[in-house]
C-alpha positions in Angstrom: -86.2 78.3 61.9 -85.3 77.2 58.5 -81.5 77.4 57.7 -80.8 78.3 54.1 -78.1 76.7 52.2 -75.3 78.7 50.7 -74.5 78.4 47.1 -71.3 76.3 47.8 -73.3 74.0 50.1 -76.1 73.8 47.5 -73.6 72.8 44.8 -72.3 69.9 46.9 -75.6 68.7 47.8 -76.5 68.8 44.1 -73.5 67.0 43.1 -74.0 64.3 45.6 -77.7 63.9 44.5 -76.6 63.8 40.9 -74.1 61.1 41.7 -76.5 58.9 43.5 -79.2 59.3 40.7 -76.8 58.4 37.9 -75.3 55.5 39.6 -78.8 54.2 40.5 -79.9 54.5 36.9 -77.1 52.4 35.6 -77.4 49.9 38.6 -73.6 50.0 39.2 -72.9 49.8 43.0 -69.5 51.0 44.2 -70.3 49.2 47.6 -70.7 46.0 45.7 -67.6 46.5 43.5 -65.5 47.3 46.7 -66.8 44.1 48.4 -65.7 42.1 45.2 -62.3 43.8 45.4 -62.0 42.9 49.1 -62.7 39.3 48.4 -60.1 39.3 45.6 -57.5 40.9 47.8 -58.2 38.5 50.7 -56.4 35.8 48.7 -53.2 37.6 49.3 -50.3 38.3 46.7 -51.4 36.7 43.5 -48.5 36.4 41.1 -49.2 34.3 37.9 -48.6 30.5 38.7 -49.1 30.8 42.6 -51.8 29.0 44.4 -53.4 32.3 45.3 -53.7 33.2 41.6 -55.4 29.9 41.0 -57.7 30.3 43.9 -58.8 33.8 42.8 -59.4 32.3 39.3 -61.8 29.8 40.7 -63.6 32.6 42.8 -64.0 34.7 39.7 -65.5 31.9 37.8 -67.8 30.9 40.7 -69.2 34.5 40.7 -69.5 34.5 37.0 -71.6 31.4 37.0 -74.3 33.3 38.9 -74.6 35.8 36.1 -75.7 33.7 33.3 -73.1 34.6 31.0 -70.9 32.3 28.8 -67.6 31.6 30.6 -64.5 31.0 28.5 -61.3 29.8 30.2 -58.4 30.8 28.2 -55.7 28.7 29.7 -51.9 28.9 28.2 -48.4 28.5 29.4 -46.1 31.6 29.2 -42.4 31.7 28.9 -41.1 34.1 31.6 -37.9 34.9 33.5 -39.2 32.5 36.2 -39.6 29.7 33.6 -42.7 28.3 32.0 -45.7 29.4 34.0 -49.4 28.4 33.6 -51.8 31.2 33.3 -55.5 31.7 32.6 -57.6 34.5 31.3 -61.3 34.4 32.2 -63.7 35.7 29.7 -67.5 36.4 30.5 -69.4 36.8 27.3 -72.9 38.5 27.1 -74.2 37.7 23.7 -75.8 40.2 21.5 -78.6 39.6 19.1 -78.5 38.6 15.6 -76.4 36.1 13.8 -73.4 38.4 13.4 -73.3 40.9 16.2 -70.3 43.5 16.6 -68.5 43.4 19.9 -67.3 45.4 22.9 -64.6 44.4 25.4 -64.0 45.7 28.9 -60.9 44.4 30.2 -58.5 44.4 33.4 -56.0 42.1 35.1 -56.3 40.2 38.5 -52.7 39.1 39.0 -50.3 41.1 41.3 -46.5 41.7 40.6 -44.0 39.1 41.7 -42.4 40.4 44.8 -40.6 37.6 46.6 -40.7 37.8 50.4 -43.3 40.7 50.4 -47.0 40.9 51.1 -48.0 42.9 48.0 -51.8 42.5 47.8 -52.5 45.1 45.1 -55.8 46.5 46.4 -55.9 49.0 43.5 -53.4 47.4 41.3 -55.1 44.1 40.3 -57.6 44.2 42.9 -59.9 47.1 41.8 -60.1 46.0 38.1 -61.1 42.5 39.3 -63.8 43.9 41.6 -65.3 46.3 39.0 -65.5 43.7 36.2 -67.3 41.4 38.6 -69.6 44.2 39.4 -70.2 45.0 35.8 -71.0 41.2 35.1 -73.6 41.4 37.9 -75.2 44.5 36.3 -75.0 43.2 32.7 -76.6 39.9 33.7 -79.9 39.0 31.9 -80.0 42.3 30.2 -80.8 42.3 26.4 -77.8 43.2 24.3 -77.3 44.6 20.8 -73.7 43.7 20.7 -71.6 40.9 22.1 -70.0 42.4 25.3 -67.0 40.6 26.7 -65.6 41.1 30.2 -62.0 39.9 30.3 -60.0 39.2 33.3 -56.3 39.1 32.3 -53.7 37.0 34.1 -50.1 37.9 33.8 -50.3 41.6 33.2 -47.3 42.3 35.6 -43.6 41.7 34.7 -41.7 39.2 36.8 -38.7 41.5 36.5 -38.0 44.8 34.8 -40.9 45.8 32.4 -40.1 44.7 28.7 -42.0 43.7 25.6 -41.5 40.1 26.5 -41.8 40.3 30.2 -45.2 41.9 30.6 -48.9 41.7 29.4 -48.8 38.0 29.0 -52.5 37.5 29.0 -53.5 40.3 26.7 -50.7 39.5 24.3 -52.0 35.8 24.3 -55.7 36.9 23.9 -54.9 39.4 21.0 -53.3 36.6 19.1 -56.1 34.3 19.7 -58.9 36.7 18.8 -57.0 37.8 15.8 -57.0 34.2 14.7 -60.6 33.5 15.4 -61.9 36.7 13.8 -63.2 38.5 17.1 -60.7 41.4 16.6 -62.4 42.4 13.4 -65.6 42.6 15.2 -64.6 45.0 18.0 -66.1 48.4 18.2 -63.9 49.2 21.1 -62.0 47.9 24.0 -61.7 49.8 27.2 -59.0 48.5 29.9 -59.5 49.4 33.4 -56.5 49.4 35.8 -56.0 51.1 39.2 -59.4 52.7 39.3 -60.1 52.4 43.0 -57.9 55.3 44.4 -59.8 57.6 46.9 -58.3 60.5 45.2 -59.6 59.6 41.6 -58.2 61.4 38.7 -57.8 59.5 35.4 -55.8 61.3 32.7 -56.1 60.6 28.9 -53.8 57.8 28.0 -52.4 59.0 24.5 -51.3 55.7 23.0 -55.1 54.5 22.9 -57.7 55.4 20.3 -58.5 59.2 20.3 -62.2 58.7 19.2 -62.8 56.4 21.9 -61.2 58.5 24.6 -63.2 61.4 23.4 -66.5 59.3 23.8 -65.6 58.2 27.4 -64.5 61.7 28.4 -67.7 63.3 26.9 -69.8 60.4 28.6 -68.1 61.3 31.9 -68.8 65.0 31.5 -72.6 64.4 30.6 -72.8 62.2 33.8 -71.3 65.0 35.9 -68.0 63.4 36.5 -65.7 65.7 34.5 -63.7 66.4 37.6 -62.5 62.8 37.8 -61.7 62.4 34.0 -59.1 65.0 33.8 -57.4 66.8 30.8 -53.9 65.7 31.6 -52.4 63.4 29.0 -49.9 60.5 29.7 -48.5 57.5 27.7 -48.8 54.0 29.2 -47.9 50.6 28.3 -50.8 48.4 29.6 -53.2 45.6 28.7 -54.8 47.7 26.0 -51.6 47.9 23.9 -51.6 44.5 22.2 -55.0 45.3 20.8 -54.0 48.9 19.8 -51.1 47.4 17.8 -53.6 45.0 16.2 -55.8 47.9 15.0 -58.5 47.7 17.6 -60.0 51.1 19.0 -58.7 50.5 22.5 -57.9 52.7 25.4 -56.7 52.5 28.9 -58.4 54.0 32.0 -55.8 54.2 34.8 -55.2 56.4 37.7 -51.4 56.3 37.8 -51.1 59.1 40.3 -51.4 56.7 43.1 -48.5 56.9 45.8 -49.0 53.2 47.0 -48.2 51.9 43.5 -46.2 48.7 43.8 -45.7 49.1 47.5 -47.0 46.9 50.2 -49.2 49.9 51.4 -51.5 49.3 48.3 -54.2 48.1 50.7 -58.0 48.2 51.0 -58.0 51.4 53.1 -56.7 53.4 50.1 -59.7 52.6 48.0 -63.3 54.3 47.7 -66.5 52.7 46.8 -67.4 56.1 45.1 -64.4 56.0 42.8 -65.4 52.5 41.6 -68.9 53.5 41.2 -68.0 56.4 39.2 -65.7 54.6 36.8 -68.2 51.7 36.6 -71.1 54.1 35.8 -69.1 55.8 33.1 -67.9 52.5 31.6 -71.5 51.1 31.6 -72.9 54.2 29.9 -70.2 54.0 27.3 -71.2 50.5 26.5 -74.7 51.6 25.9 -73.4 54.4 23.5 -71.1 52.2 21.7 -74.1 49.8 21.0 -76.1 52.6 19.5 -73.4 53.4 17.0 
């Protein structure tokens, strides 16, 4: 006997099929992104200047070498409440065609907050952004580009003490100044920062300090792909790695799932993350890159 699906069951099946088809079209794999995240988290707590932070830098670079991109190691020394700390941003560049292409940047941080004596491994907060950027590098490898696409792994996003303008965002503040000096800022069509995007219960609100037009593009892209339920209408204001670029006049936004109970707790571990969540965010970001290139 053939069993008929109810309307609700049919909708669930249709949504699942749509998710798989959309992700397959983009090539973004949540399973792969989650595995990259697992490898990053396996280094343990990764505050800037630590041996684990350096080991993760080396791992990121070794993975990027497989993707045929240009790798830029942006090393600098930052003045922190813990003294002068060596940090390094890692930039993967996928060049566009032409002599003077525009540019798009996707960014995220890989460091974890400095918690002496604790085992804070930041699976979503630092881990998920690292894993997603590595997955995007794998997908973008060897694709023809219209614009330059930069994938930026920031060091030093977290504060060593209480969050202040001078104790936070070390890597993004440094790169915004560097890119202002070399002219890259003026070429940027948009910058999308990703942070804490691995939550099993994914809900990303609109961060209102960022660029309204770019937010609108991302939210409409998510809706077109069938992911409206995960990119919600709630609005928040967050200070994150996009803000040095916002202040410099770049159309920049922040994709962050701040509704995450393990935030800055030792329970921010791999079991709280979802391959599906990472695939959804990665697919939306990938499609947004394509739409920005067509502008």
